[in-house]
PDB file with SEQRES, HELIX, SHEET and CRYST1 records, atoms N, CA, C and O in Angstrom:
SEQRES   1 A   62  MET SER GLU THR LYS LYS THR VAL PRO CYS ARG TYR CYS          
SEQRES   2 A   62  LYS HIS GLU VAL GLU LYS GLY ILE ARG ARG CYS PRO TYR          
SEQRES   3 A   62  CYS GLY THR HIS ASN PRO SER MET ASN VAL LYS GLN ALA          
SEQRES   4 A   62  PHE VAL TRP THR VAL SER ALA ILE LEU PHE LEU TYR LEU          
SEQRES   5 A   62  LEU ALA PHE VAL LEU GLN ALA VAL LYS GLY                      
HELIX    1 AA1 VAL A   36  LYS A   61  1                                  26    
SHEET    1 AA1 2 THR A   7  PRO A   9  0                                        
SHEET    2 AA1 2 GLU A  16  GLU A  18 -1                                        
CRYST1    1.000    1.000    1.000  90.00  90.00  90.00 P 1           1          
ATOM      1  N   MET A   1     121.421  77.570 -34.467  1.00  0.00           N  
ATOM      2  CA  MET A   1     120.408  78.611 -34.499  1.00  0.00           C  
ATOM      3  C   MET A   1     120.248  79.106 -33.040  1.00  0.00           C  
ATOM      4  O   MET A   1     119.991  78.291 -32.154  1.00  0.00           O  
ATOM      5  N   SER A   2     120.390  80.390 -32.777  1.00  0.00           N  
ATOM      6  CA  SER A   2     120.274  80.877 -31.426  1.00  0.00           C  
ATOM      7  C   SER A   2     118.799  81.300 -31.156  1.00  0.00           C  
ATOM      8  O   SER A   2     118.124  81.914 -31.983  1.00  0.00           O  
ATOM      9  N   GLU A   3     118.369  80.928 -29.958  1.00  0.00           N  
ATOM     10  CA  GLU A   3     116.977  81.223 -29.555  1.00  0.00           C  
ATOM     11  C   GLU A   3     117.048  82.469 -28.753  1.00  0.00           C  
ATOM     12  O   GLU A   3     117.799  82.545 -27.781  1.00  0.00           O  
ATOM     13  N   THR A   4     116.254  83.488 -29.150  1.00  0.00           N  
ATOM     14  CA  THR A   4     116.219  84.718 -28.378  1.00  0.00           C  
ATOM     15  C   THR A   4     114.913  84.751 -27.508  1.00  0.00           C  
ATOM     16  O   THR A   4     113.815  84.434 -27.966  1.00  0.00           O  
ATOM     17  N   LYS A   5     115.110  85.140 -26.282  1.00  0.00           N  
ATOM     18  CA  LYS A   5     114.012  85.200 -25.331  1.00  0.00           C  
ATOM     19  C   LYS A   5     113.402  86.586 -25.411  1.00  0.00           C  
ATOM     20  O   LYS A   5     114.114  87.581 -25.544  1.00  0.00           O  
ATOM     21  N   LYS A   6     112.118  86.645 -25.332  1.00  0.00           N  
ATOM     22  CA  LYS A   6     111.466  87.952 -25.301  1.00  0.00           C  
ATOM     23  C   LYS A   6     111.539  88.629 -23.946  1.00  0.00           C  
ATOM     24  O   LYS A   6     111.175  88.017 -22.942  1.00  0.00           O  
ATOM     25  N   THR A   7     111.980  89.827 -23.886  1.00  0.00           N  
ATOM     26  CA  THR A   7     112.083  90.532 -22.653  1.00  0.00           C  
ATOM     27  C   THR A   7     111.067  91.645 -22.590  1.00  0.00           C  
ATOM     28  O   THR A   7     110.713  92.261 -23.595  1.00  0.00           O  
ATOM     29  N   VAL A   8     110.607  91.883 -21.367  1.00  0.00           N  
ATOM     30  CA  VAL A   8     109.644  92.926 -21.085  1.00  0.00           C  
ATOM     31  C   VAL A   8     110.114  93.639 -19.781  1.00  0.00           C  
ATOM     32  O   VAL A   8     110.871  93.077 -18.990  1.00  0.00           O  
ATOM     33  N   PRO A   9     109.641  94.887 -19.590  1.00  0.00           N  
ATOM     34  CA  PRO A   9     110.072  95.562 -18.371  1.00  0.00           C  
ATOM     35  C   PRO A   9     109.350  95.015 -17.164  1.00  0.00           C  
ATOM     36  O   PRO A   9     108.163  94.695 -17.239  1.00  0.00           O  
ATOM     37  N   CYS A  10     110.055  94.904 -16.043  1.00  0.00           N  
ATOM     38  CA  CYS A  10     109.396  94.460 -14.765  1.00  0.00           C  
ATOM     39  C   CYS A  10     108.347  95.484 -14.468  1.00  0.00           C  
ATOM     40  O   CYS A  10     108.575  96.672 -14.697  1.00  0.00           O  
ATOM     41  N   ARG A  11     107.214  95.083 -13.972  1.00  0.00           N  
ATOM     42  CA  ARG A  11     106.122  96.051 -13.640  1.00  0.00           C  
ATOM     43  C   ARG A  11     106.424  96.875 -12.456  1.00  0.00           C  
ATOM     44  O   ARG A  11     105.749  97.881 -12.238  1.00  0.00           O  
ATOM     45  N   TYR A  12     107.417  96.515 -11.648  1.00  0.00           N  
ATOM     46  CA  TYR A  12     107.757  97.292 -10.422  1.00  0.00           C  
ATOM     47  C   TYR A  12     108.977  98.075 -10.619  1.00  0.00           C  
ATOM     48  O   TYR A  12     108.943  99.293 -10.444  1.00  0.00           O  
ATOM     49  N   CYS A  13     110.125  97.439 -10.993  1.00  0.00           N  
ATOM     50  CA  CYS A  13     111.398  98.211 -11.052  1.00  0.00           C  
ATOM     51  C   CYS A  13     111.765  98.662 -12.475  1.00  0.00           C  
ATOM     52  O   CYS A  13     112.712  99.431 -12.638  1.00  0.00           O  
ATOM     53  N   LYS A  14     111.035  98.201 -13.514  1.00  0.00           N  
ATOM     54  CA  LYS A  14     111.241  98.596 -14.877  1.00  0.00           C  
ATOM     55  C   LYS A  14     112.534  98.021 -15.551  1.00  0.00           C  
ATOM     56  O   LYS A  14     112.840  98.402 -16.681  1.00  0.00           O  
ATOM     57  N   HIS A  15     113.269  97.142 -14.894  1.00  0.00           N  
ATOM     58  CA  HIS A  15     114.397  96.487 -15.502  1.00  0.00           C  
ATOM     59  C   HIS A  15     113.894  95.444 -16.514  1.00  0.00           C  
ATOM     60  O   HIS A  15     112.819  94.878 -16.319  1.00  0.00           O  
ATOM     61  N   GLU A  16     114.643  95.184 -17.575  1.00  0.00           N  
ATOM     62  CA  GLU A  16     114.251  94.249 -18.584  1.00  0.00           C  
ATOM     63  C   GLU A  16     114.397  92.811 -17.995  1.00  0.00           C  
ATOM     64  O   GLU A  16     115.459  92.445 -17.489  1.00  0.00           O  
ATOM     65  N   VAL A  17     113.342  92.038 -18.071  1.00  0.00           N  
ATOM     66  CA  VAL A  17     113.365  90.643 -17.573  1.00  0.00           C  
ATOM     67  C   VAL A  17     112.746  89.768 -18.645  1.00  0.00           C  
ATOM     68  O   VAL A  17     111.981  90.251 -19.481  1.00  0.00           O  
ATOM     69  N   GLU A  18     113.077  88.461 -18.626  1.00  0.00           N  
ATOM     70  CA  GLU A  18     112.502  87.522 -19.585  1.00  0.00           C  
ATOM     71  C   GLU A  18     111.013  87.322 -19.313  1.00  0.00           C  
ATOM     72  O   GLU A  18     110.581  87.235 -18.164  1.00  0.00           O  
ATOM     73  N   LYS A  19     110.244  87.253 -20.389  1.00  0.00           N  
ATOM     74  CA  LYS A  19     108.781  87.095 -20.235  1.00  0.00           C  
ATOM     75  C   LYS A  19     108.537  85.744 -19.623  1.00  0.00           C  
ATOM     76  O   LYS A  19     109.161  84.772 -20.050  1.00  0.00           O  
ATOM     77  N   GLY A  20     107.672  85.629 -18.655  1.00  0.00           N  
ATOM     78  CA  GLY A  20     107.252  84.386 -18.032  1.00  0.00           C  
ATOM     79  C   GLY A  20     107.999  83.944 -16.802  1.00  0.00           C  
ATOM     80  O   GLY A  20     107.663  82.911 -16.222  1.00  0.00           O  
ATOM     81  N   ILE A  21     109.032  84.710 -16.370  1.00  0.00           N  
ATOM     82  CA  ILE A  21     109.760  84.275 -15.155  1.00  0.00           C  
ATOM     83  C   ILE A  21     108.843  84.504 -13.917  1.00  0.00           C  
ATOM     84  O   ILE A  21     107.912  85.311 -13.921  1.00  0.00           O  
ATOM     85  N   ARG A  22     109.171  83.763 -12.911  1.00  0.00           N  
ATOM     86  CA  ARG A  22     108.352  83.857 -11.711  1.00  0.00           C  
ATOM     87  C   ARG A  22     108.713  84.972 -10.743  1.00  0.00           C  
ATOM     88  O   ARG A  22     107.873  85.455  -9.984  1.00  0.00           O  
ATOM     89  N   ARG A  23     109.986  85.373 -10.787  1.00  0.00           N  
ATOM     90  CA  ARG A  23     110.458  86.424  -9.806  1.00  0.00           C  
ATOM     91  C   ARG A  23     111.494  87.295 -10.513  1.00  0.00           C  
ATOM     92  O   ARG A  23     112.367  86.789 -11.218  1.00  0.00           O  
ATOM     93  N   CYS A  24     111.390  88.597 -10.317  1.00  0.00           N  
ATOM     94  CA  CYS A  24     112.358  89.497 -10.871  1.00  0.00           C  
ATOM     95  C   CYS A  24     113.696  89.357 -10.200  1.00  0.00           C  
ATOM     96  O   CYS A  24     113.752  89.396  -8.971  1.00  0.00           O  
ATOM     97  N   PRO A  25     114.813  89.191 -10.956  1.00  0.00           N  
ATOM     98  CA  PRO A  25     116.074  88.994 -10.304  1.00  0.00           C  
ATOM     99  C   PRO A  25     116.617  90.330  -9.688  1.00  0.00           C  
ATOM    100  O   PRO A  25     117.577  90.329  -8.918  1.00  0.00           O  
ATOM    101  N   TYR A  26     115.981  91.429 -10.051  1.00  0.00           N  
ATOM    102  CA  TYR A  26     116.505  92.751  -9.528  1.00  0.00           C  
ATOM    103  C   TYR A  26     115.762  93.206  -8.296  1.00  0.00           C  
ATOM    104  O   TYR A  26     116.391  93.699  -7.360  1.00  0.00           O  
ATOM    105  N   CYS A  27     114.452  93.063  -8.253  1.00  0.00           N  
ATOM    106  CA  CYS A  27     113.660  93.588  -7.095  1.00  0.00           C  
ATOM    107  C   CYS A  27     112.906  92.461  -6.348  1.00  0.00           C  
ATOM    108  O   CYS A  27     112.438  92.699  -5.235  1.00  0.00           O  
ATOM    109  N   GLY A  28     112.773  91.257  -6.915  1.00  0.00           N  
ATOM    110  CA  GLY A  28     112.065  90.202  -6.252  1.00  0.00           C  
ATOM    111  C   GLY A  28     110.581  90.109  -6.385  1.00  0.00           C  
ATOM    112  O   GLY A  28     109.926  89.288  -5.743  1.00  0.00           O  
ATOM    113  N   THR A  29     110.025  91.013  -7.278  1.00  0.00           N  
ATOM    114  CA  THR A  29     108.588  91.000  -7.525  1.00  0.00           C  
ATOM    115  C   THR A  29     108.124  89.690  -8.119  1.00  0.00           C  
ATOM    116  O   THR A  29     108.764  89.172  -9.034  1.00  0.00           O  
ATOM    117  N   HIS A  30     107.012  89.132  -7.618  1.00  0.00           N  
ATOM    118  CA  HIS A  30     106.419  87.963  -8.202  1.00  0.00           C  
ATOM    119  C   HIS A  30     105.797  88.213  -9.544  1.00  0.00           C  
ATOM    120  O   HIS A  30     105.119  89.229  -9.699  1.00  0.00           O  
ATOM    121  N   ASN A  31     105.976  87.374 -10.510  1.00  0.00           N  
ATOM    122  CA  ASN A  31     105.411  87.458 -11.859  1.00  0.00           C  
ATOM    123  C   ASN A  31     105.613  88.920 -12.422  1.00  0.00           C  
ATOM    124  O   ASN A  31     104.649  89.651 -12.648  1.00  0.00           O  
ATOM    125  N   PRO A  32     106.865  89.287 -12.626  1.00  0.00           N  
ATOM    126  CA  PRO A  32     107.134  90.674 -13.006  1.00  0.00           C  
ATOM    127  C   PRO A  32     106.699  90.988 -14.432  1.00  0.00           C  
ATOM    128  O   PRO A  32     106.551  92.163 -14.768  1.00  0.00           O  
ATOM    129  N   SER A  33     106.489  89.994 -15.278  1.00  0.00           N  
ATOM    130  CA  SER A  33     106.105  90.254 -16.682  1.00  0.00           C  
ATOM    131  C   SER A  33     104.601  90.300 -16.846  1.00  0.00           C  
ATOM    132  O   SER A  33     104.103  90.621 -17.926  1.00  0.00           O  
ATOM    133  N   MET A  34     103.836  89.970 -15.738  1.00  0.00           N  
ATOM    134  CA  MET A  34     102.365  90.017 -15.855  1.00  0.00           C  
ATOM    135  C   MET A  34     101.854  91.422 -15.790  1.00  0.00           C  
ATOM    136  O   MET A  34     102.153  92.152 -14.845  1.00  0.00           O  
ATOM    137  N   ASN A  35     101.095  91.812 -16.767  1.00  0.00           N  
ATOM    138  CA  ASN A  35     100.489  93.179 -16.701  1.00  0.00           C  
ATOM    139  C   ASN A  35      99.125  93.176 -16.070  1.00  0.00           C  
ATOM    140  O   ASN A  35      98.624  92.115 -15.699  1.00  0.00           O  
ATOM    141  N   VAL A  36      98.510  94.324 -15.937  1.00  0.00           N  
ATOM    142  CA  VAL A  36      97.223  94.430 -15.293  1.00  0.00           C  
ATOM    143  C   VAL A  36      96.161  93.634 -16.028  1.00  0.00           C  
ATOM    144  O   VAL A  36      95.338  92.959 -15.410  1.00  0.00           O  
ATOM    145  N   LYS A  37      96.182  93.715 -17.305  1.00  0.00           N  
ATOM    146  CA  LYS A  37      95.155  93.039 -18.144  1.00  0.00           C  
ATOM    147  C   LYS A  37      95.209  91.493 -17.891  1.00  0.00           C  
ATOM    148  O   LYS A  37      94.172  90.852 -17.720  1.00  0.00           O  
ATOM    149  N   GLN A  38      96.393  90.940 -17.874  1.00  0.00           N  
ATOM    150  CA  GLN A  38      96.581  89.464 -17.631  1.00  0.00           C  
ATOM    151  C   GLN A  38      96.098  89.164 -16.229  1.00  0.00           C  
ATOM    152  O   GLN A  38      95.372  88.189 -16.036  1.00  0.00           O  
ATOM    153  N   ALA A  39      96.459  89.940 -15.271  1.00  0.00           N  
ATOM    154  CA  ALA A  39      96.018  89.670 -13.880  1.00  0.00           C  
ATOM    155  C   ALA A  39      94.503  89.691 -13.714  1.00  0.00           C  
ATOM    156  O   ALA A  39      93.910  88.892 -12.988  1.00  0.00           O  
ATOM    157  N   PHE A  40      93.907  90.653 -14.429  1.00  0.00           N  
ATOM    158  CA  PHE A  40      92.418  90.779 -14.406  1.00  0.00           C  
ATOM    159  C   PHE A  40      91.791  89.563 -15.079  1.00  0.00           C  
ATOM    160  O   PHE A  40      90.807  89.046 -14.550  1.00  0.00           O  
ATOM    161  N   VAL A  41      92.275  89.093 -16.164  1.00  0.00           N  
ATOM    162  CA  VAL A  41      91.728  87.956 -16.869  1.00  0.00           C  
ATOM    163  C   VAL A  41      91.878  86.692 -16.000  1.00  0.00           C  
ATOM    164  O   VAL A  41      90.934  85.908 -15.903  1.00  0.00           O  
ATOM    165  N   TRP A  42      93.045  86.482 -15.367  1.00  0.00           N  
ATOM    166  CA  TRP A  42      93.201  85.306 -14.483  1.00  0.00           C  
ATOM    167  C   TRP A  42      92.271  85.426 -13.308  1.00  0.00           C  
ATOM    168  O   TRP A  42      91.641  84.421 -12.978  1.00  0.00           O  
ATOM    169  N   THR A  43      92.116  86.547 -12.643  1.00  0.00           N  
ATOM    170  CA  THR A  43      91.211  86.713 -11.525  1.00  0.00           C  
ATOM    171  C   THR A  43      89.742  86.400 -11.891  1.00  0.00           C  
ATOM    172  O   THR A  43      89.055  85.638 -11.211  1.00  0.00           O  
ATOM    173  N   VAL A  44      89.316  86.999 -12.952  1.00  0.00           N  
ATOM    174  CA  VAL A  44      87.901  86.775 -13.416  1.00  0.00           C  
ATOM    175  C   VAL A  44      87.699  85.292 -13.797  1.00  0.00           C  
ATOM    176  O   VAL A  44      86.655  84.710 -13.502  1.00  0.00           O  
ATOM    177  N   SER A  45      88.699  84.694 -14.449  1.00  0.00           N  
ATOM    178  CA  SER A  45      88.577  83.285 -14.824  1.00  0.00           C  
ATOM    179  C   SER A  45      88.480  82.392 -13.540  1.00  0.00           C  
ATOM    180  O   SER A  45      87.679  81.458 -13.507  1.00  0.00           O  
ATOM    181  N   ALA A  46      89.261  82.672 -12.532  1.00  0.00           N  
ATOM    182  CA  ALA A  46      89.229  81.882 -11.320  1.00  0.00           C  
ATOM    183  C   ALA A  46      87.902  82.065 -10.626  1.00  0.00           C  
ATOM    184  O   ALA A  46      87.347  81.081 -10.137  1.00  0.00           O  
ATOM    185  N   ILE A  47      87.366  83.252 -10.555  1.00  0.00           N  
ATOM    186  CA  ILE A  47      86.078  83.481  -9.942  1.00  0.00           C  
ATOM    187  C   ILE A  47      85.017  82.728 -10.643  1.00  0.00           C  
ATOM    188  O   ILE A  47      84.220  82.037 -10.009  1.00  0.00           O  
ATOM    189  N   LEU A  48      84.977  82.843 -11.996  1.00  0.00           N  
ATOM    190  CA  LEU A  48      83.971  82.130 -12.752  1.00  0.00           C  
ATOM    191  C   LEU A  48      84.053  80.627 -12.569  1.00  0.00           C  
ATOM    192  O   LEU A  48      83.026  79.957 -12.458  1.00  0.00           O  
ATOM    193  N   PHE A  49      85.241  80.103 -12.539  1.00  0.00           N  
ATOM    194  CA  PHE A  49      85.470  78.665 -12.325  1.00  0.00           C  
ATOM    195  C   PHE A  49      84.904  78.211 -11.012  1.00  0.00           C  
ATOM    196  O   PHE A  49      84.212  77.194 -10.951  1.00  0.00           O  
ATOM    197  N   LEU A  50      85.188  78.956  -9.940  1.00  0.00           N  
ATOM    198  CA  LEU A  50      84.723  78.595  -8.613  1.00  0.00           C  
ATOM    199  C   LEU A  50      83.197  78.669  -8.556  1.00  0.00           C  
ATOM    200  O   LEU A  50      82.547  77.815  -7.954  1.00  0.00           O  
ATOM    201  N   TYR A  51      82.632  79.707  -9.194  1.00  0.00           N  
ATOM    202  CA  TYR A  51      81.222  79.904  -9.204  1.00  0.00           C  
ATOM    203  C   TYR A  51      80.508  78.655  -9.900  1.00  0.00           C  
ATOM    204  O   TYR A  51      79.543  78.084  -9.393  1.00  0.00           O  
ATOM    205  N   LEU A  52      81.056  78.315 -11.048  1.00  0.00           N  
ATOM    206  CA  LEU A  52      80.485  77.173 -11.781  1.00  0.00           C  
ATOM    207  C   LEU A  52      80.646  75.839 -11.029  1.00  0.00           C  
ATOM    208  O   LEU A  52      79.769  74.976 -11.071  1.00  0.00           O  
ATOM    209  N   LEU A  53      81.788  75.698 -10.345  1.00  0.00           N  
ATOM    210  CA  LEU A  53      82.054  74.479  -9.541  1.00  0.00           C  
ATOM    211  C   LEU A  53      80.981  74.421  -8.406  1.00  0.00           C  
ATOM    212  O   LEU A  53      80.396  73.372  -8.137  1.00  0.00           O  
ATOM    213  N   ALA A  54      80.758  75.556  -7.777  1.00  0.00           N  
ATOM    214  CA  ALA A  54      79.764  75.583  -6.664  1.00  0.00           C  
ATOM    215  C   ALA A  54      78.361  75.302  -7.223  1.00  0.00           C  
ATOM    216  O   ALA A  54      77.576  74.589  -6.598  1.00  0.00           O  
ATOM    217  N   PHE A  55      78.061  75.841  -8.351  1.00  0.00           N  
ATOM    218  CA  PHE A  55      76.751  75.607  -8.949  1.00  0.00           C  
ATOM    219  C   PHE A  55      76.572  74.120  -9.253  1.00  0.00           C  
ATOM    220  O   PHE A  55      75.530  73.549  -8.931  1.00  0.00           O  
ATOM    221  N   VAL A  56      77.559  73.496  -9.860  1.00  0.00           N  
ATOM    222  CA  VAL A  56      77.453  72.081 -10.259  1.00  0.00           C  
ATOM    223  C   VAL A  56      77.374  71.211  -8.970  1.00  0.00           C  
ATOM    224  O   VAL A  56      76.574  70.277  -8.919  1.00  0.00           O  
ATOM    225  N   LEU A  57      78.171  71.501  -7.960  1.00  0.00           N  
ATOM    226  CA  LEU A  57      78.112  70.733  -6.701  1.00  0.00           C  
ATOM    227  C   LEU A  57      76.737  70.854  -6.031  1.00  0.00           C  
ATOM    228  O   LEU A  57      76.205  69.900  -5.464  1.00  0.00           O  
ATOM    229  N   GLN A  58      76.184  72.087  -6.124  1.00  0.00           N  
ATOM    230  CA  GLN A  58      74.857  72.317  -5.492  1.00  0.00           C  
ATOM    231  C   GLN A  58      73.760  71.534  -6.266  1.00  0.00           C  
ATOM    232  O   GLN A  58      72.819  71.007  -5.672  1.00  0.00           O  
ATOM    233  N   ALA A  59      73.916  71.477  -7.621  1.00  0.00           N  
ATOM    234  CA  ALA A  59      72.961  70.728  -8.431  1.00  0.00           C  
ATOM    235  C   ALA A  59      73.031  69.234  -8.157  1.00  0.00           C  
ATOM    236  O   ALA A  59      72.002  68.561  -8.092  1.00  0.00           O  
ATOM    237  N   VAL A  60      74.229  68.724  -7.998  1.00  0.00           N  
ATOM    238  CA  VAL A  60      74.440  67.273  -7.748  1.00  0.00           C  
ATOM    239  C   VAL A  60      73.911  66.955  -6.346  1.00  0.00           C  
ATOM    240  O   VAL A  60      73.263  65.924  -6.163  1.00  0.00           O  
ATOM    241  N   LYS A  61      74.166  67.800  -5.367  1.00  0.00           N  
ATOM    242  CA  LYS A  61      73.762  67.572  -3.995  1.00  0.00           C  
ATOM    243  C   LYS A  61      72.288  67.590  -3.873  1.00  0.00           C  
ATOM    244  O   LYS A  61      71.719  66.728  -3.203  1.00  0.00           O  
ATOM    245  N   GLY A  62      71.616  68.559  -4.505  1.00  0.00           N  
ATOM    246  CA  GLY A  62      70.210  68.795  -4.261  1.00  0.00           C  
ATOM    247  C   GLY A  62      69.336  68.261  -5.309  1.00  0.00           C  
ATOM    248  O   GLY A  62      68.115  68.395  -5.222  1.00  0.00           O  
TER     249      GLY A  62                                                      
END                                                                             
């Protein structure tokens, strides 16, 4: 049974690349399969995590 990898266009050079690779083999862009929506969700999640961590550390300290 052959396993087919899902391909998506690189967000910079538009060549087809495998979804989830870290670097485009054509142009070198980092995370070429990540679109704007995914980047936004990751950024907001990281900010919320850091905010909650600071809140918990402040509560424990004070």
